[in-house]
C-alpha positions, 0 to 999 in steps of 0.5 A, a space after each residue: 483528500 488526504 495524502 497517505 502511503 502503503 508499503 509492501 514488504 517483499 521478501 524474495 519471491 514473497 509479499 508480507 500482508 496483514 489484516 487491517 484490524 480497525 478503522 478504514 479498510 478493517 477486515 482487508 489484507 493490505 500492506 502497511 501505511 496510513 496518513 501522512 502527517 503535516 510536515 512529513 514527506 511521503 517517505 518520512 510518513 511511510 517510515 513512521 507508519 511501518 514502524 508503528 504498524 509492524 515494529 520494524 525499522 526501514 531507511 529511506 533509501 530502502 523505499 522503492 516508489 512503485 506508484 501513486 494512486 488517487 482513490 475516489 468514492 464516487 466523485 469524492 477524492 479520498 486519498 492520494 496514496 504513495 505506494 512503496 516496496 521495501 526489500 530491506 528492513 531491520 527487525 521481524 514484523 509483528 502484530 500491532 493494534 492496527 494490523 494483524 500478524 503478518 503473513 507471507 504469500 508467494 508473489 504468484 499466489 497473492 490472496 486478492 479475494 481478501 484484499 480491496 477490489 482495486 488492489 486486485 487490479 493495480 497490485 499485479 501491475 506493480 509486482 510485475 515490475 511496472 511503476 504506475 500513476 493511477 486512479 481507482 474509483 469505488 462506488 458509494 460505500 467502497 464495496 466495488 471498484 467502478 473504474 481503473 485507469 493508469 499510465 506507466 511511470 511515477 513521479 519520484 521513481 526510477 522508471 
């Protein structure tokens, strides 16, 4: 199991998403993030990843923790992922080797068909204002979500 982050840039009533260009998750739209390196807190990892993938700077106080999700492929615990919303940042998000050009979508019209199957279930919960702790299970090969469970509230978040 690896610790990771996903940060979603929220601009008013829009969410910025970008296509993952390589490695795990390639081809899906997503927020910015990745593996937390040894010695990093989830917040420090999120700040580093968003800079590497989008070229923008964020400050820790601008990370709003909205969830912690454990992702499984069948019974293999793949990631414990810390989910953040970011509403204030410096710079204009740009394309990188890892992530395609960011696109703005209305929060009420997120293109879930271009996202991971699990995102289609948990992302509407957090964009509606809930903070969650969840488990998402996928089948072998991560094509289909087989189970989703959550509770409201998340460690380290103001509920």
